N, C-alpha and C positions, 0 to 999 in steps of 0.2 A: 596038197599044200594050200589050195584055195579054201578047202573045207576047214582046215585048221585055222587059217587066218579069219574066216567068217566066224568060227566058234569063239576065237579070242576077242574079236570085235563085239560080238553079242555079249560075251562075259563082261567085257569092259563097260559096255552100255548098261547092263543090269546092275553092275557094281556102282557105276556113277549115279544111276537112278536111285538105288537104295541109300547111298551116301547123301544124295541131295535131299531125299525124304527125311533122313535122320537130322540133317542140318536145319531143314525147315521147321521140324518139330522142336528142336532145341531153341531156335530163334523165337518161336511163339512162346515158349516157356520163359525165356529171358525177358520178352516183352511184358508178360504178365507180372513177373517179379519187379520189373522196373516201374510199372504202374503202381504196384503195392508200395514200393519204396517212395514214390512221388507222393502218394496219399499220406503215408506216414510223415513225410517231411512237412507237408502242409499242416497236418494235425499238430506236429511238434512246434511249428512256428506260431500257430494260433495259441497253443498252451504257453509258450514263452511270452507272447504279447500280453496274455492275461496275467501272468505272473508279474511282469513289469508294471502292469496297471495296478495290481494289488500292492506291490512294493511302494509305488508312488502315492497310493490312495491313503490319506490319513484316517479314513473310516475303517479300513481293514487292519492296519497296523500302524499305530502312531509312531512317528519318528523320534519322539521324546517321551520320557516317562510322564504319566498322567499326574497332574498336580492336584493337591487336596481340594481347592475350591472347585475345580472342574469335576473331580470325582463326586463331591457332595452335590453339585448341581445335577449331574447325571443320575445319581441315586434318587434325588428328590423328584426329578421328572418321571422316572420309572415308577416310584411309589405313588405319585399322584395319578398316573395312568392306570395303576392297578387298584386304585380305590383305597389305598392305605392312608391313614391320617398323617403319618410322619415318615421321613426317610429312615431306613435302618441305621443302627450304629455301625460305624466302619472303622477298621484298623488295617492300614496297609502293611504288607510284609516286605521282605527283601526280594528284589528282582533276582531271578535265576536264569542263566543262559540255557537255551535249548541246545543240547549237544550237537555240534557239527553244523550249526546254522547261524544266521545273522540276526536271530530273534531272541528276545528275553520274555519271560512271563513274570508279571508283577502280581503276586497273590494279594487279594483284599478280602479280609474276613468281615462278614456282615452278621449282625445279630438282630433278629426279629423277635419282638415280644408278641404276645398272643395274636395269632392270625390263623386264617383257614388255609387249607391246601390250595383252594382256588385262588386266594389272594397271593400266595407264594408263587404259584406257577405263573399267574398273570404278571407279577413283578418281574420274574426271570425272563419271560417272553418279551415284555416291553423293554427291559434292559438290553436284550440282544438286538432288538430293532433300533434302539437309540444309539447303541455303540456296538457294532459288529465285532470289535476286537475283544469283547467281554465274553467269557465262557464259564458257566458254573461247573465246578469240578467236584465239590463235596457238599452234600446237604445232610445235616444232622438234625433230627427232630426229637424234641423232648416234651413231656407234658408241661404245661405252663405252671408257673408258680401260683399257688392259690391266692396269694396276696396281690398278684399283678392286676393292674387295671385293664379291663377289657372294654375297648372303646365302642364296639358294635356287637350286638348279639348275633351269633351265627344262625344261618338258615337251618330249618329242621334237617337233621341227618348229617350236618357238617360238624366236624370236630375242630377244636382250637388247639394249636400247637405253638411252642416256642421253637424257633429254627436258627441254626447256625449254618451259614453258607459261605463257602470259599469260592470267590469269583477270580479267575485269572485273566489278566489283561495282556494281550500279545503286543509287544512293542518291537519296532525295528531298531536294532542297535548293531551296526556293522562291527565285526571283529577288527582289531588292529592288525593289518597285514605285516607289520614289522616284527611281531612276536612269533 
């Protein structure tokens, strides 16, 4: 009887030790998962703060549609920085809501008369620096009209083009929650 009791106590002790080891391993795994979840929470909170900052920043997404004088001034400033003698001709389109968001895109169609690719890319880079909500979406190049006035001779190896560019302006326009 004492032998059997000793055997049962040893068996209980071994079982308790194994179960304790299993529980300890599980707790370590849960601790690692909790740390990963905490890191994800911190990352998500930082992303939300950045999104709120973008939403409130007029440089990222204007709260109101861009007005014609403001657009003309922006285009003139980018043209001057790119070394163009004049701002391109512009024609605003109709704003279109981005599906499922509180943002709209206002397309503006720009027409450039003879210029080099370097001038065009410099204009677009300068425009994106001046107004981060502007994004070139379509660029169409055509040979220039032979009768067109070329203001500056291109450098050797550069070609002259006429360009049509669609620039989309991202604007913040919240949806009506009642609809």
